[in-house]
N, C-alpha and C positions, 0 to 999 in steps of 0.2 A: 249451782252458782247460792250463796247466801246472800240477802241481801242486805243494808245496811240495817233496818229496825232488825232485823233475825239476829244479827251481827252485834250490835248494842245493844241488846238484852243477852245474849251469850256472854258477852264482857262482864256484864252486871254481875249474872250470875257466876259467873265463873272467880270475879272478884271475891262473891262471899263466899266459895268456896273453899278462895286461900285464908281469909279473915278464919272460918268456921274451923279448919283445918291447923291451922295457927293457936285457937284456944284449943285445940285439941277438943271439938264440941262437934261435930258435924252432924250425929246421928243427934244430937238434942236442937243443931239450927235445924233441921230438917223438919223437924217435932212442932218448934214454932213457928215455924213459916207458912206450913200445912194449917195450923190453928190462926194462924192470920188472915192467910185467903181465904181459909172458911168463914171467918168472920164476917168476911167483904161480900162475900156470897150471901151470906145467910139476912145481912143486914145492908141492905141496898141504898144507904142515905150515906154513909162512909166515906166510900170511894168519889163520888163527886164531894163531900168537904174539902176532902184531902187535895183534891182535883182544883178547886174555886180558883179564880184569881181573887175575888173578893173576900176571901178569907184572909187575916194576917197567917204570915208563916208562923209567928211566934205562936198563934193559937191553934194551927197545926200540931207544930211541935208539942206544944204542953198536953193535944189529945194525942198524941202516940204515946206521952211517958207517963201520962196515964193509965191507956190500955193495956201496956205493956210494965206496968209496972214490978208485977209479980214474977218476972221473965229474969231478970237480973243477969241479961247479956248486953250490953254496951253497945259493941261491933253489930250489933242486929237491929237495936234503936236507930244507930246512927247512920245504918246502911239505908236503912226507911225513909231517915230525915233528908238524907243526900237524893235517894229518889223524889221525895216532894218537893224540894229545893229544884230542882235538874226540871221539875213539871215531868218525868218521867212515871209517876206512881200511876199513870194511867194504863203503863206496862206490865204490872204489877203483875197479871195471870200469867203473859207470857216469861216473863223473866222467874217465874216459881216454876216452871214446865221444865223451861232449862235448867235452874236450880237442881231440881227432885233428879234430871236425869244424870247429870252428874255426881250428884249427892250419891246416887243408886250404884252407880258405878263404880266412886269408891270404893264404897262401904259393901263392894260385892253382892249385889242386889239383882233381882232378877226382875224386870217390869215385863207386865203382861196386861192383857186387856179380857175381860169378859163384857162378851155381848148379851144382852137381853132384853125379854120385851117391854119392862118397866124399869126402871133403875132400883138398883139393892141398895139395903141399908149397907150402914158400913158394918154393923153385926155379922150380916151374913160375908160381905165381901173380906170380911176377918178371916171367917169361917173355909174359904176359898182360900185365902192365903196359907192357912196353917197347913192343908190339903194339899195342896202343890208342894206345897216348901217344902215337905216330908216327903214328897212321893221325887222332887227333884234336887232334894239333899243341898240345899240352898235356902237363902232369906226371899222369898215370895211376896211382890206386891201387884197389886192390881191397879186398873183403870177401868170402871164401869164405863159400859157405852151401850144406852138402846137401840136395839134392830127390833123394828116389830116385824119385818117378815120372817121370823122366829119362829112365830105361832106360839111357842113354848118354848120352856128349859132355857140353856143357856148354849153359849159357844164361848170356848175359851180358845187365847192364843196368847202361846207364852215359847220364847227362846227356838222360836222356828218349829214351835210343832202348831198345830191345831186338835183342839178335842172337842169335839161335834156334840152336844145331847140335847139338841133342838127338835122339839116336836118337827118342826120343815125336815130336816136331817133323814131322824125315823122314818117319816112319811115318805122320802125319798127312796129310802134304803126298801121299804116296804114294796113302793112302786116297782125299783127295780127288781126285786126279787120273785113278784109276781110274773113280770115281763119273760125273765128268764126261765121261768117254770112253763109257760103258755110255750113259748118257744122249740121245747124238749118235743 
């Protein structure tokens, strides 16, 4: 069951999907939204500024206009301003996740997860996306999650399949092989 906050985030994401599709601009909108969320994650002062009840709405709007001046996507800028006005900008990460799922589904992109012991660089994630795109003959998008229990290497989850090249898996396989040899 979807709770009301999740439903609200989904509805805003879906509305942006409709706007981007209407403009025939979904792929670019996803790119812009991703860049905006990355900016928020890299500059921890922006979101509190946009959430603040002490900052005038017009100042927040001017800030959005300034940081998105090169984007030339008025529907996206208006979308962010609506989130600010409705005090929903605090949900931007959740709305983005919903939007990305919907956009990838619309674009025929397979979503997967790469588990690693440390966060992977964007460049390394792109390398994995290229390899798995060629392997699956579909565009692939990965999210990186840290799993310290892997010891080393990576484990990839994509389209219901698990590709495990972690040191933990290799050690377990070696252990099982040795135990099976001992039983002979």
